[in-house]
N, C-alpha and C positions, 0 to 999 in steps of 0.2 A: 501494499497497497503507498504511494507516494506519498512525502512529509515534510513540510516547511517548516522552517523556523518562526518563533513567537514574533520576528520581528516582522519578519515579510508579511505573515498571514493577518495582522491588524489593518492590514494597506487596505482589505474585504468589509474594514467592519466597518457598522453607524454610530449613532449620536446616536445610545441607547441611554436613555437612567438607569448603570447600573442597582439593584437593591440582594437585599437576601431573601432565600432561601433557607429556611431552618431543619436541617435532617433530621434532630435527633434528641431533644432537651430531655432529662430524665420526669417522670413521672410528679404532677403538676402538688402532691405531696409532697414528693421532695424536696420540686426546685422550685416554693411557691414564689420567692421574689424576683425568677428569672420569667415565669408563664406573666407576670404580673409587666412585667418591663419589655416584651413583644408589644403586650397592649399601649402601650404609650404615643400617643397622639405626634404626627409625625415622621417616624421609626418608616423607615423606604425598603418594606416588607412586599416581596412578592407570595409567599406563602412560610408555612408551618407543618412541619410534620405533626400528626398527634398519633402514637406509641404507646398506647391503655398496657398491655400486655405482652409483646409480641403477635401485635394484634389488635381488636374491637374488645378481649375479654369476654369472659362467659356474661357474665351483667355489666349491665353502665354500673359508671363506677363517677360519683357525685361530684369527686375534684375535676377529675377529667372534663363532665358536663361541664361542669363553672370554667372552666379556664378558657372551652372550644367554644360556648357560649360566649364568652366577655369579647375571643378574635373577634369572630362571626361578625358579632357587636358593632365591632370598631373599625372591622372591614373589613380587618384579613383575610385570609380567604385558608381553611381550615382544609387536610389532606387528611387522611386516614393511610398509616401502615399498611402495607402488604408483602407479605416477603415470598416473592414465588422461588424463594432457595433454586438459582439459577436456573429455571425453567423447569425442573422437577415434580413443582408442586399441579394436585391435582383443577384441575378449572372449579370442580364443584366446591371445595374450599376455598378458593377466594370468592366463588360468589355467597358463601355462607357468611363470609370476612366483610365484602360488603355492606354487604344488604344489615345487617346490625352494626357497620360504622355510619352508616345512611336512614338507618333508622330512631338511632339513639342519641349522637354525636354534627348530625344536619353536614357533613363533610360537603366539602366542596371538589369532590376528585380524589386522585387515591397518589400513592408515591407506592411505587413496584421499586420495592430493596433486593437485591444481591437480582437486579434482572442481566439476562442472560445476555451476549453481545454479538454471537455467532448468526452465522447467515444462516445454518440449520436449526438454530433454536427459533426464528424470529416468522414461520406461521402461527406458533403453536400463543406466541407472543402478541400477536394479531388479534388473532383471536379471543387474547382474554383481552384485550384493549375493549376488540367489538359488542362482549357481552358490560365489559364495565359501562361503557357510552351507553348502553340500550337503560342498566338496571339504576344512573345515576342524571340519565338527562344528554342532551346537545351541550350543555354549558362546562362537563363537568371538565376539572384539570388534571392530566395522566400524565406526571412524571416517571419517565426508570430509569433506576437505578441504576445504571451498568456499576461508575466508577469509572471507564476509561473508554477510551473510540471503541466504538462498534461498527458494529459493519452495519455501510447506511443506508440499507437495508427500512432502520427502523427510525431511520428521519420522518420519514412518512406512516412511524404507527403514534411516536406518543404525542403533548403538545411539547414537552422537554426532554433533552437527554444530559443525563448527568453522565461528562464526558471527561471529571478526571473525579476525585474520592482520595486523597491519600496526604504524604508527607512534604511536608516545606523543601526538604533536599531534594523530593522527587520533582514536584511541581518547579520548579527555580532555573531544572536544564528539560522542562519536558518541552514539544512538538506538537502541533494538532494536523495530520492527514490535509490535505486537499480540497475533498467534499465539503468541509464545514463550513469553507469562505463560500460555498450556494448556497448556504440559508441566513437567517439577519440572526444575531447575537442574541435575542430575546429569548433562543431556542434551545441554548445552551448554558448548565453549568456547571462549576469548581468547586469542591467542597477543602479547604487544605487545613490537617491541623501539624499543629509544632511551628507554627510561623511567629518569630521573634517581631514583636514593635516598632520595630526599628529598620521592616523592612517589608511595610505593610505598602510602604508606597510602590516599590519595586512590585509586590504580587499584585496592586490595582492594576500594573501597568500592563504583570503578564496575559492579564483575564481579557481584559480590555483589544489588546493583541493576536490571542487567540477567540476573538469572537462568542467573548464568556456571560452575559449579562446578569447571570445570577449570582451568586457568591455565599460564599460562608466561609470564614476566614478564622481558624486560632490562637492560642496559644496553645488550648494545654494537648499532652500527648497523648499515645495510643497508639495500637493499633487501628483503628480505626471499624472496626468490624467486628457490627452487633452481636455474633458468636460468640467473643467476646469481654462481655457489657462490662466488666470490673477496669477495661483500659477502653473503653467507650472517649474520644476525648470529643463525641459534641453533645453531650452531656447536660455541661452547665456552659456557661457562656465565657467566650474568651476573656481573657483581665483586662482587655482593654476596649471591653465593648463600647467605649462613650465613647472612645477616641474616634474607630470606628466608622460610626454611627452621624461621628460628623464629615469626615471625609466624603462619604458616598451623599450626604448634604438632604434636608426634611423630604422628604417623599412621599406619595399617596398610594396605599397597598391597591393592590391588583383586584 
C-alpha cells in the first residue's frame, strides 16, 4: 500500500475544526468529575463513548443514565460501545447490545471497538453497520475503531474511521496511505497516549497533516487495549485537559 509522509499528506487537508472524540472514560461512578467536565459549554466535542460494562450491561445503570442524559441534553453525541472482537462477534450479540443502548441510554450511534481492518472482514462489518443503522435510524453515527489504517473499502462503511490508536512514540513517526487524501478530515480519528505536554503542538500538526479532525491526546500511559483495563490510558482525562481544550478553542457539539 503506497504511503506518503506526514507533511505531504497535509496538502490535501481542508480547514476543518478539530474536536475531541472521547474513546473510553471510566464508569461515571469512578470518574464523576470527568463526566461532568465533558458537559462544560464550549468544549469542542465531536462525540463521547459510553461503555457501561464492556457493553450496555445487563440492566440500566443509574449513573450512566445520568451521565449520558446530561451530555445529550448539552448537545453532545453519545455513542454506545460495541466490541466486535476483531470481526468474530456474532451479529445477534451486537444487535442485542445495540437494542439495550438505544432503549436505555438513547445513544446517537455506536463505536465499534476492535474493528477488523482486512478486506476479507469487510463484508461482515458492512452487514453489521447496515443492521445498526436500521435499528438506530438514518442519523446514527457509526465510528469504526480499527486503530490502524484499514483496507480503503471501510471508508464506504462507517461515518468515521479510527486510523491511529497508540503511543506517541509511534505516532510522531507515523505515515498515512495515499487513499486517505481522497476523503475529508472529518472522516478520520487519531487517539494518542503517552503524549508529553511539550509535544502537544507537534501532535496537533501531525493530525492536521494526516487529515484527522477528531482526536484524543493524553499523557496517560498504558497499552491502550481494553482487554487490559488496568493499564487503559483512556479511562481518565489527560493532565493537560484544560490546555488542550484552549488550543482547540471553543466548539459546538455536533
